[in-house]
C-alpha positions as CSV (number, residue, x, y, z in Angstrom):
1,X,-22.7,-12.2,10.4
2,X,-22.8,-9.8,12.8
3,X,-22.0,-6.2,11.5
4,X,-25.0,-3.4,11.7
5,X,-26.8,-6.3,14.3
6,X,-27.7,-3.9,17.5
7,X,-27.4,-5.6,20.4
8,X,-28.3,-4.7,24.1
9,X,-26.0,-5.0,27.0
10,X,-27.0,-4.9,30.5
11,X,-24.6,-4.2,32.9
12,X,-22.3,-3.1,30.6
13,X,-20.4,-0.7,32.7
14,X,-18.3,-3.1,33.8
15,X,-17.0,-6.2,34.0
16,X,-18.6,-9.1,31.7
17,X,-20.7,-6.3,30.1
18,X,-18.2,-3.7,29.1
19,X,-15.8,-6.3,28.1
20,X,-19.1,-7.3,25.5
21,X,-19.7,-4.3,24.6
22,X,-15.5,-4.0,23.1
23,X,-16.0,-7.3,21.8
24,X,-19.6,-7.1,19.4
25,X,-18.1,-3.3,18.6
26,X,-15.2,-5.1,16.3
27,X,-17.2,-6.6,15.0
28,X,-19.0,-3.7,13.6
29,X,-22.5,-3.6,15.8
30,X,-24.6,-1.4,16.8
31,X,-24.8,-1.2,20.5
32,X,-27.3,-0.1,23.4
33,X,-25.3,0.3,26.9
34,X,-27.5,-0.3,30.1
35,X,-26.2,0.9,33.4
36,X,-26.6,2.4,37.0
37,X,-23.5,4.1,36.6
38,X,-24.4,6.9,34.1
39,X,-20.5,8.3,33.9
40,X,-19.0,4.5,33.5
41,X,-21.2,4.2,29.6
42,X,-20.0,7.5,29.2
43,X,-16.6,6.8,29.3
44,X,-17.1,3.2,28.0
45,X,-18.8,4.8,24.7
46,X,-15.4,7.1,24.0
47,X,-13.6,3.9,23.3
48,X,-16.1,2.0,21.3
49,X,-15.5,3.0,16.9
50,X,-19.3,2.2,16.9
51,X,-22.8,4.0,17.4
52,X,-24.0,3.9,20.5
53,X,-26.9,4.5,22.7
54,X,-26.8,4.6,26.2
55,X,-29.1,3.6,28.8
56,X,-29.6,5.1,32.6
57,X,-31.2,2.0,34.2
58,X,-31.5,-0.2,37.3
59,X,-33.0,-3.5,35.7
60,X,-35.0,-4.0,39.1
61,X,-36.8,-1.4,38.4
62,X,-39.9,-3.1,36.4
63,X,-41.4,-0.3,35.6
64,X,-38.4,1.8,34.3
65,X,-37.2,-1.1,32.4
66,X,-40.7,-1.7,30.4
67,X,-40.8,2.2,29.7
68,X,-36.9,2.2,28.8
69,X,-37.7,-0.1,26.1
70,X,-41.1,0.9,25.1
71,X,-39.6,4.3,24.7
72,X,-36.5,3.9,22.8
73,X,-35.9,5.9,19.7
74,X,-37.5,4.0,16.0
75,X,-34.1,3.8,14.7
76,X,-32.9,2.1,18.1
77,X,-36.3,-0.1,18.7
78,X,-35.4,-3.3,16.8
79,X,-32.9,-5.5,18.8
80,X,-31.2,-8.4,17.5
81,X,-29.1,-9.5,20.6
82,X,-29.4,-8.8,24.2
83,X,-26.9,-10.0,26.9
84,X,-28.6,-10.2,30.5
85,X,-25.2,-9.3,32.0
86,X,-26.3,-7.2,34.9
87,X,-26.1,-9.0,38.0
88,X,-24.1,-9.9,41.6
89,X,-23.4,-11.6,44.8
90,X,-23.6,-10.1,48.3
91,X,-22.4,-11.6,51.0
92,X,-20.6,-14.8,52.2
93,X,-22.7,-15.4,55.5
94,X,-24.7,-18.8,56.3
95,X,-28.3,-18.0,55.9
96,X,-29.3,-17.8,59.7
97,X,-27.1,-15.2,59.4
98,X,-27.3,-13.5,56.0
99,X,-28.3,-9.4,55.9
100,X,-32.5,-10.4,54.0
101,X,-31.6,-6.5,51.7
102,X,-28.5,-8.5,50.7
103,X,-31.0,-11.6,49.7
104,X,-33.2,-8.7,47.6
105,X,-30.7,-7.2,45.9
106,X,-29.7,-10.3,44.6
107,X,-33.3,-11.5,43.8
108,X,-34.4,-8.6,42.6
109,X,-31.1,-8.0,39.5
110,X,-30.5,-11.7,39.2
111,X,-33.6,-13.3,38.8
112,X,-36.6,-10.5,38.5
113,X,-34.3,-7.9,36.7
114,X,-33.5,-10.6,34.0
115,X,-37.0,-11.6,33.4
116,X,-38.4,-7.5,33.2
117,X,-35.4,-7.4,30.7
118,X,-36.3,-10.9,28.5
119,X,-39.9,-10.2,28.9
120,X,-39.7,-6.2,27.8
121,X,-37.3,-7.1,24.3
122,X,-38.9,-10.6,23.8
123,X,-42.1,-9.4,22.5
124,X,-40.1,-7.0,19.5
125,X,-38.0,-10.5,18.7
126,X,-41.3,-12.6,18.6
127,X,-43.6,-10.5,16.6
128,X,-40.3,-9.8,13.9
129,X,-39.4,-13.7,14.4
130,X,-35.9,-13.3,14.5
131,X,-33.6,-12.3,17.8
132,X,-31.0,-14.0,20.2
133,X,-31.0,-13.8,24.3
134,X,-28.3,-15.0,26.4
135,X,-28.0,-14.9,29.5
136,X,-25.0,-14.8,32.0
137,X,-25.2,-17.8,34.4
138,X,-22.9,-19.1,37.0
139,X,-21.1,-22.6,37.8
140,X,-23.2,-21.4,40.7
141,X,-26.3,-22.4,38.8
142,X,-25.1,-26.0,38.8
143,X,-23.3,-26.2,42.4
144,X,-24.2,-24.9,45.2
145,X,-21.4,-23.8,47.9
146,X,-21.3,-23.5,51.6
147,X,-22.5,-19.4,51.9
148,X,-23.8,-19.1,48.7
149,X,-27.6,-20.0,49.7
150,X,-29.1,-17.3,47.7
151,X,-26.7,-16.4,45.4
152,X,-26.4,-20.1,43.8
153,X,-30.2,-20.1,43.8
154,X,-30.4,-17.0,41.7
155,X,-28.5,-18.6,39.4
156,X,-29.8,-21.8,39.9
157,X,-33.0,-20.0,38.4
158,X,-31.6,-18.4,35.5
159,X,-30.7,-22.0,34.0
160,X,-34.6,-22.6,34.7
161,X,-35.7,-19.8,33.1
162,X,-33.3,-20.2,30.6
163,X,-34.7,-23.8,29.6
164,X,-37.9,-22.2,30.1
165,X,-37.3,-19.9,27.4
166,X,-36.5,-22.2,24.8
167,X,-39.0,-24.0,25.4
168,X,-41.5,-21.0,25.4
169,X,-40.4,-20.0,22.2
170,X,-39.9,-23.4,20.4
171,X,-41.2,-22.6,16.7
172,X,-40.1,-19.0,16.4
173,X,-36.4,-18.0,14.9
174,X,-36.0,-16.4,18.3
175,X,-32.4,-18.3,20.0
176,X,-31.9,-18.5,24.0
177,X,-28.1,-19.5,25.6
178,X,-26.8,-19.0,28.8
179,X,-22.9,-18.9,29.2
180,X,-22.3,-19.3,32.5
181,X,-18.8,-18.8,34.2
182,X,-16.2,-20.0,36.5
183,X,-13.7,-17.8,38.8
184,X,-13.4,-14.6,36.8
185,X,-11.4,-11.5,37.8
186,X,-14.0,-8.5,37.6
187,X,-15.7,-5.9,40.5
188,X,-17.6,-9.5,40.6
189,X,-15.9,-10.4,44.4
190,X,-15.4,-6.5,45.7
191,X,-18.9,-5.9,45.3
192,X,-19.9,-9.0,47.2
193,X,-18.3,-8.1,49.9
194,X,-19.7,-4.2,49.4
195,X,-16.2,-3.1,48.8
196,X,-13.4,-4.9,51.5
197,X,-10.7,-5.4,48.9
198,X,-8.7,-7.6,51.3
199,X,-11.8,-10.1,51.7
200,X,-12.1,-9.9,47.5
201,X,-8.5,-11.1,46.5
202,X,-9.6,-14.2,45.9
203,X,-8.0,-15.1,43.2
204,X,-4.8,-16.2,44.6
205,X,-2.8,-19.2,44.1
206,X,-4.0,-19.7,40.2
207,X,-5.2,-17.5,36.7
208,X,-8.9,-17.0,37.2
209,X,-10.8,-16.1,33.9
210,X,-10.7,-13.0,32.7
211,X,-13.8,-10.7,31.6
212,X,-12.8,-11.5,28.5
213,X,-12.5,-15.0,28.1
214,X,-16.6,-14.7,28.7
215,X,-16.6,-12.0,26.3
216,X,-15.5,-14.6,23.7
217,X,-17.7,-17.3,24.7
218,X,-21.2,-14.7,24.2
219,X,-20.1,-14.0,20.6
220,X,-19.7,-17.2,19.7
221,X,-22.8,-18.1,20.8
222,X,-24.4,-15.1,19.4
223,X,-22.1,-15.6,15.9
224,X,-23.6,-19.1,14.9
225,X,-25.5,-20.1,11.7
226,X,-29.1,-18.9,12.7
227,X,-29.9,-23.0,12.8
228,X,-27.3,-23.4,15.3
229,X,-28.4,-22.8,18.8
230,X,-26.3,-22.9,22.0
231,X,-28.2,-23.5,24.9
232,X,-25.4,-23.9,28.1
233,X,-21.9,-23.3,27.8
234,X,-20.0,-23.6,31.1
235,X,-16.6,-21.9,30.8
236,X,-14.3,-22.4,33.9
237,X,-9.9,-21.7,34.1
238,X,-8.0,-24.8,33.7
239,X,-7.5,-24.7,37.3
240,X,-11.0,-25.1,38.9
241,X,-13.1,-28.1,38.3
242,X,-16.2,-27.5,40.5
243,X,-17.2,-24.8,42.3
244,X,-15.5,-25.6,45.5
245,X,-12.5,-27.2,43.9
246,X,-9.8,-25.4,42.8
247,X,-5.9,-26.5,42.0
248,X,-3.2,-23.6,44.2
249,X,-0.2,-23.1,42.0
250,X,2.5,-22.1,43.8
251,X,3.8,-19.7,41.1
């Protein structure tokens, strides 16, 4: 069903994005891989046995997003699936101690970047009356935890945008889905704590989700029959029941 589909994945250089690239490649999709780290994209492309087109792109840069999408070569313009994966968290301080620069980075990436990419790609999808956007949300878009006010706000925004897109696109054949993971072991915590490996070691005590677990959910959403729209999928480790509630195993 997905063979030869053209898939654009943001934040493809690591984590969920990298795993999604591998999963869609195994289905025979052609891939546009976008991220800030060119060398990581080149490394990933070398691992994939499908046609790839690489974009060194910061989704926070609205003009760059618009220019890049408009300037895609003809063979890469008709995007079938957009995976809005680029996102991050910074810091775990209460609001009165938080860094405004961290807030800017989260809001500009998680919310504005998702909007810039969606608007740029959706114009072609609506004109062709086909396509699918899969947004990567979070359990933090459903619940809030101490020290996560701004990050959680950005993921609540993703949930709202996802719902709004569904309404805006009603009557077209363009689908919108959101995959909301719980705790998953990627570079997420390392990025949150600005490279501090000790602080980032938060997965002790129970097995978290893997990037492959989340990529499989994205693939599931994208591979449903055209009349089926998976609007929102929450996926959690078995030992995590809420954003703030997990069971710590001894082994």
